[in-house]
FISE-35018 format. One record per residue (C-alpha): residue in three letters; y, x negated, z. Coordinates in nm, 4 decimals. Last residue first. Example, Ala and Ser with C-alpha at 12.3 -4.5 7.8 and 13.67 -1.06 7.14 Angstrom:
BEGIN
("ser", (-0.1060, -1.3670, 0.7140))
("ala", (-0.4500, -1.2300, 0.7800))
//
This chain:
BEGIN
("ser", (0.2339, -0.6164, 3.2968))
("val", (0.5620, -0.7672, 3.1826))
("gly", (0.6730, -1.0633, 3.3962))
("glu", (0.8870, -1.2202, 3.1232))
("ala", (0.6637, -1.5260, 3.0937))
("asp", (0.3561, -1.3045, 3.0912))
("asn", (0.5018, -1.0916, 2.8103))
("asn", (0.5809, -1.4019, 2.6060))
("gln", (0.2287, -1.5336, 2.6553))
("leu", (0.0807, -1.2017, 2.5412))
("leu", (0.2965, -1.2042, 2.2283))
("val", (0.1968, -1.5630, 2.1536))
("ala", (-0.1707, -1.4755, 2.1903))
("phe", (-0.1410, -1.1914, 1.9406))
("leu", (-0.2871, -1.3783, 1.6442))
("ala", (-0.5420, -1.5510, 1.8653))
("arg", (-0.6710, -1.2136, 1.9808))
("ala", (-0.7107, -1.0955, 1.6225))
("ala", (-0.8916, -1.4130, 1.5202))
("asp", (-1.1242, -1.3840, 1.8199))
("val", (-1.2014, -1.0216, 1.7379))
("asp", (-1.2995, -1.0926, 1.3785))
("pro", (-1.0641, -1.0436, 1.0851))
("ser", (-1.1635, -0.7787, 0.8312))
("arg", (-1.3875, -0.7426, 0.5263))
("asp", (-1.4676, -0.3800, 0.4493))
("ala", (-1.2756, -0.3767, 0.1197))
("ser", (-1.4738, -0.6747, -0.0107))
("ile", (-1.2643, -0.9505, -0.1658))
("gly", (-1.3187, -1.0208, -0.5357))
("ala", (-0.9554, -1.0914, -0.6239))
("ala", (-0.9162, -0.7587, -0.8035))
("ala", (-1.0769, -0.5892, -0.5031))
("gly", (-0.8315, -0.7582, -0.2678))
("leu", (-0.5354, -0.6510, -0.4782))
("ala", (-0.6754, -0.2991, -0.4844))
("lys", (-0.6979, -0.3121, -0.1055))
("leu", (-0.3337, -0.4205, -0.0949))
("arg", (-0.2301, -0.1310, -0.3176))
("glu", (-0.4364, 0.1082, -0.1066))
("leu", (-0.2573, -0.0069, 0.2074))
("ser", (0.0832, 0.0374, 0.0475))
("asn", (-0.0157, 0.3903, -0.0568))
("ile", (-0.1345, 0.4548, 0.2982))
("leu", (0.2005, 0.3265, 0.4240))
("his", (0.4044, 0.5621, 0.2062))
("arg", (0.1751, 0.8605, 0.2706))
("arg", (0.1932, 0.8127, 0.6462))
("met", (0.5708, 0.7748, 0.6324))
("ala", (0.6025, 1.1014, 0.4388))
("glu", (0.3668, 1.2829, 0.6776))
("arg", (0.5496, 1.1595, 0.9870))
("ala", (0.8894, 1.2490, 0.8421))
("ala", (0.7679, 1.5956, 0.7371))
("thr", (0.6490, 1.6689, 1.0901))
("pro", (0.9641, 1.5212, 1.2461))
("asn", (1.2074, 1.7381, 1.0445))
("gly", (1.5632, 1.6432, 1.1430))
("ala", (1.6882, 1.7062, 0.7894))
("val", (1.8205, 1.3498, 0.7655))
("ile", (1.4849, 1.2175, 0.8874))
("ala", (1.2929, 1.4359, 0.6413))
("ala", (1.5171, 1.3214, 0.3554))
("val", (1.4676, 0.9603, 0.4659))
("ile", (1.0897, 0.9756, 0.4469))
("arg", (1.0824, 1.1619, 0.1157))
("gln", (1.3429, 0.9279, -0.0295))
("his", (1.1390, 0.6227, 0.0666))
("glu", (0.8338, 0.7522, -0.1204))
("asp", (1.0481, 0.8292, -0.4279))
("his", (1.2023, 0.4835, -0.4065))
("ile", (0.8536, 0.3316, -0.3945))
("arg", (0.7602, 0.5182, -0.7108))
("ala", (1.0811, 0.4088, -0.8863))
("tyr", (1.0201, 0.0471, -0.7854))
("tyr", (0.6765, 0.0587, -0.9474))
("gly", (0.8023, 0.2200, -1.2661))
("asp", (1.0784, -0.0377, -1.2955))
("lys", (0.8419, -0.3276, -1.2188))
("leu", (0.5985, -0.2700, -1.5026))
("asp", (0.7224, -0.5488, -1.7317))
("ala", (0.7546, -0.7831, -1.4327))
("thr", (0.3892, -0.7483, -1.3331))
("val", (0.2774, -0.5528, -1.0277))
("ile", (0.0567, -0.6336, -0.7285))
("his", (0.0467, -1.0131, -0.7080))
("gly", (0.4044, -1.0152, -0.8376))
("leu", (0.5085, -0.8388, -0.5173))
("gln", (0.4615, -1.1737, -0.3488))
("phe", (0.2257, -1.2119, -0.0575))
("arg", (0.2382, -1.3588, 0.2916))
("pro", (0.6043, -1.3553, 0.3876))
("val", (0.6185, -1.0015, 0.5336))
("ile", (0.3151, -0.9650, 0.7556))
("leu", (0.2959, -1.2094, 1.0470))
("pro", (0.6699, -1.2828, 1.0445))
("arg", (0.7400, -0.9072, 1.0803))
("leu", (0.4782, -0.8215, 1.3421))
("tyr", (0.7032, -0.9158, 1.6348))
("glu", (0.9861, -0.7002, 1.4991))
("leu", (0.7375, -0.4135, 1.4724))
("phe", (0.6400, -0.4578, 1.8371))
("ala", (1.0012, -0.4849, 1.9542))
("leu", (1.0939, -0.1645, 1.7710))
("met", (0.8006, 0.0321, 1.9074))
("phe", (0.8659, -0.1018, 2.2576))
("ala", (1.2345, -0.0130, 2.2445))
("asn", (1.1659, 0.3519, 2.1681))
("arg", (1.4879, 0.5081, 2.0476))
("ala", (1.3433, 0.6354, 1.7192))
("ala", (1.6684, 0.5078, 1.5624))
("lys", (1.5400, 0.1524, 1.6025))
("ala", (1.2097, 0.2416, 1.4384))
("ile", (1.3913, 0.3784, 1.1331))
("arg", (1.6052, 0.0671, 1.1158))
("leu", (1.2906, -0.1488, 1.1385))
("his", (1.1296, 0.0378, 0.8500))
("leu", (1.4360, -0.0247, 0.6358))
("asp", (1.4216, -0.3934, 0.7279))
("tyr", (1.0583, -0.3991, 0.6108))
("asp", (1.1502, -0.2875, 0.2584))
("tyr", (1.0497, -0.6158, 0.0934))
("his", (0.6931, -0.5663, 0.2152))
("ile", (0.5406, -0.7153, -0.0999))
("glu", (0.7779, -1.0116, -0.0891))
("val", (1.0007, -1.0557, -0.3929))
("val", (1.0247, -1.3674, -0.6116))
("ser", (0.7483, -1.2890, -0.8625))
("pro", (0.8393, -0.9194, -0.8540))
("asp", (1.1727, -0.9916, -1.0321))
("ala", (1.4359, -0.7978, -0.8398))
("arg", (1.4744, -0.4220, -0.8252))
("arg", (1.7850, -0.4376, -0.6040))
("ala", (1.8684, -0.0650, -0.6017))
("asp", (1.5876, 0.0236, -0.3605))
("val", (1.7286, -0.1870, -0.0775))
("glu", (2.0835, -0.0532, -0.1146))
("glu", (1.9652, 0.3066, -0.1511))
("met", (1.7549, 0.2725, 0.1634))
("phe", (2.0500, 0.1204, 0.3497))
("glu", (2.2649, 0.4213, 0.2630))
("ala", (2.0008, 0.6676, 0.3844))
("ile", (1.9420, 0.4717, 0.7065))
("glu", (2.3158, 0.4527, 0.7737))
("gln", (2.3571, 0.8257, 0.7129))
("ala", (2.0756, 0.9074, 0.9551))
("glu", (2.2212, 0.6647, 1.2087))
("ala", (2.5639, 0.8307, 1.1872))
("asp", (2.4098, 1.1763, 1.2298))
("ser", (2.2340, 1.0516, 1.5414))
("arg", (1.8629, 0.9878, 1.5396))
("arg", (1.6379, 1.1500, 1.8020))
("glu", (1.4050, 1.4022, 1.6380))
("ala", (1.3811, 1.2501, 1.2888))
("cys", (1.3508, 0.9056, 1.4482))
("leu", (1.0704, 1.0302, 1.6716))
("gly", (0.8759, 1.1426, 1.3661))
("ala", (0.9361, 0.8155, 1.1845))
("ala", (0.8285, 0.6172, 1.4913))
("glu", (0.5103, 0.8257, 1.5090))
("val", (0.4097, 0.7241, 1.1585))
("glu", (0.5288, 0.3729, 1.2277))
("val", (0.2903, 0.2945, 1.5122))
("ser", (-0.0523, 0.3870, 1.3693))
("leu", (0.0540, 0.2726, 1.0224))
("arg", (0.1579, -0.0666, 1.1531))
("leu", (-0.1949, -0.1212, 1.2840))
("glu", (-0.3406, -0.0372, 0.9442))
("leu", (-0.0884, -0.2787, 0.7952))
("leu", (-0.2140, -0.5440, 1.0362))
("ala", (-0.5713, -0.4916, 0.9186))
("ile", (-0.4637, -0.5246, 0.5544))
("thr", (-0.2734, -0.8443, 0.6350))
("glu", (-0.5800, -0.9898, 0.8077))
("ala", (-0.7974, -0.9094, 0.5077))
("leu", (-0.5414, -1.0848, 0.2850))
("thr", (-0.5016, -1.3933, 0.5037))
("arg", (-0.7631, -1.6134, 0.3375))
("leu", (-0.6355, -1.5072, -0.0034))
("glu", (-0.2972, -1.6567, 0.0798))
("asp", (-0.4372, -2.0046, 0.1452))
("asp", (-0.6479, -1.9757, -0.1699))
("pro", (-0.3454, -1.9110, -0.3940))
("ile", (-0.3698, -1.5785, -0.5783))
("met", (-0.4738, -1.5824, -0.9412))
("phe", (-0.4415, -1.3703, -1.2543))
("gly", (-0.5536, -1.5979, -1.5390))
("pro", (-0.7007, -1.3169, -1.7431))
("gln", (-0.5052, -0.9908, -1.7026))
("ser", (-0.6022, -0.7514, -1.4253))
("pro", (-0.2698, -0.7072, -1.2500))
("ala", (-0.2880, -0.4927, -0.9349))
("glu", (-0.1200, -0.1557, -0.9986))
("ser", (-0.4511, 0.0261, -0.9781))
("val", (-0.5147, 0.3344, -1.1887))
("phe", (-0.5373, 0.6426, -0.9682))
("met", (-0.8260, 0.8524, -0.8326))
("gly", (-0.7702, 1.1897, -0.6684))
("arg", (-0.4954, 1.3540, -0.4644))
("gly", (-0.6530, 1.4543, -0.1323))
("gln", (-0.6898, 1.0963, -0.0199))
("gln", (-0.5620, 0.8501, -0.2761))
("pro", (-0.8435, 0.6578, -0.4396))
("ile", (-0.7987, 0.3246, -0.6227))
("val", (-0.8746, 0.2253, -0.9805))
("leu", (-0.9204, -0.1021, -1.1683))
("gly", (-1.0267, -0.3102, -0.8679))
("ala", (-1.3591, -0.4020, -1.0298))
("ser", (-1.5476, -0.2257, -0.7494))
("arg", (-1.3338, 0.0824, -0.8102))
("leu", (-1.4095, 0.0903, -1.1840))
("arg", (-1.7807, 0.0567, -1.1061))
("ala", (-1.7614, 0.3442, -0.8581))
("ile", (-1.5834, 0.5461, -1.1278))
("ala", (-1.8701, 0.4912, -1.3719))
("glu", (-2.1321, 0.5822, -1.1102))
("arg", (-1.9362, 0.8954, -1.0163))
("val", (-1.9139, 1.0032, -1.3802))
("val", (-2.2892, 0.9624, -1.4305))
("thr", (-2.3650, 1.1582, -1.1133))
("arg", (-2.1222, 1.4312, -1.2198))
("ser", (-2.3291, 1.4851, -1.5337))
("val", (-2.2323, 1.3910, -1.8885))
("glu", (-2.0570, 1.5545, -2.1825))
("tyr", (-1.7949, 1.2774, -2.2041))
("glu", (-1.4870, 1.5032, -2.1958))
("ala", (-1.6540, 1.7832, -1.9966))
("cys", (-1.7862, 1.5506, -1.7265))
("leu", (-1.4500, 1.3721, -1.7219))
("glu", (-1.2682, 1.6998, -1.6634))
("ala", (-1.5086, 1.8010, -1.3868))
("glu", (-1.4730, 1.4626, -1.2187))
("thr", (-1.0947, 1.4975, -1.2306))
("pro", (-0.8883, 1.3103, -1.4882))
("leu", (-0.7576, 0.9741, -1.3672))
("arg", (-0.4048, 0.9644, -1.2264))
("ala", (-0.1728, 0.7019, -1.3701))
("gly", (-0.0277, 0.4484, -1.1249))
("pro", (-0.0720, 0.1584, -1.3647))
("gly", (-0.1208, 0.2867, -1.7210))
("leu", (-0.4015, 0.4959, -1.8665))
("glu", (-0.3388, 0.4548, -2.2388))
("gly", (-0.2306, 0.1055, -2.1396))
("ser", (-0.4876, -0.0678, -2.3577))
("ala", (-0.6723, -0.2197, -2.0599))
("ile", (-0.6798, 0.1133, -1.8747))
("lys", (-0.8095, 0.3010, -2.1804))
("gly", (-1.0727, 0.0317, -2.2299))
("ser", (-1.1752, 0.0590, -1.8646))
("leu", (-1.2227, 0.4326, -1.9173))
("ser", (-1.4334, 0.3919, -2.2314))
("glu", (-1.6407, 0.1056, -2.0942))
("trp", (-1.7070, 0.2961, -1.7707))
("val", (-1.8135, 0.6083, -1.9623))
("leu", (-2.0516, 0.4030, -2.1766))
("thr", (-2.1837, 0.2221, -1.8707))
("ser", (-2.2469, 0.5528, -1.6910))
("leu", (-2.4399, 0.6759, -1.9957))
("pro", (-2.6776, 0.3812, -1.9737))
("lys", (-2.6698, 0.1532, -2.2784))
("arg", (-2.9413, 0.1943, -2.5415))
("lys", (-3.1733, -0.1020, -2.5811))
("pro", (-3.1451, -0.2705, -2.9181))
("met", (-3.4213, -0.2002, -3.1712))
//
């Protein structure tokens, strides 16, 4: 008599099957723990074990305060990232965390300090960027970086702007959007990013620094979760990060430039 599968495996197989079939598509929110317990007639422990397995496989990602969502990272057989890019994924995640600490405040300062002309320019540039919707295989993941730079510029803090300009070549060219979303799903992905951008820009136009900070935080956290999902899909542990020496080497050029200019 064949051994009966654990309940958590049965729940995992059902949910992963729904994800594979598209019943739960990329970006879809999973039912709550209570809803899953009722649907499968199992305990919370069983549901949590099944969800943990989905997370470890890169099929779902958490969003703080909102629940668990289906990952946008492709999971089809043959999905591959070049080895030289994989080696920089943990570094890119760490740099995005650093960006988050700077850009959240930059968005708030922008909402406080921007001129009406700058607010209009930022809004118009956002629409231009978001209207492109190019093939993900030829677009960089951080294709909206110029928008972020314009926001930082209007924050009127030259150090914030210079720092983000310095980070640009370290972050932007590393991964293609096609590693995160397939061409047939691009419209939904671009629409979600546009919604995130609109929330940031609307707060800036309204002169609401609190809302601008929160909208920028949510946008960058979502980007961070997408990259972590990419890492999980590629078998990279979420807690992997560059060591101190690697981080110092990365910023060595910046330190040398400051020394040459007499900045202390």
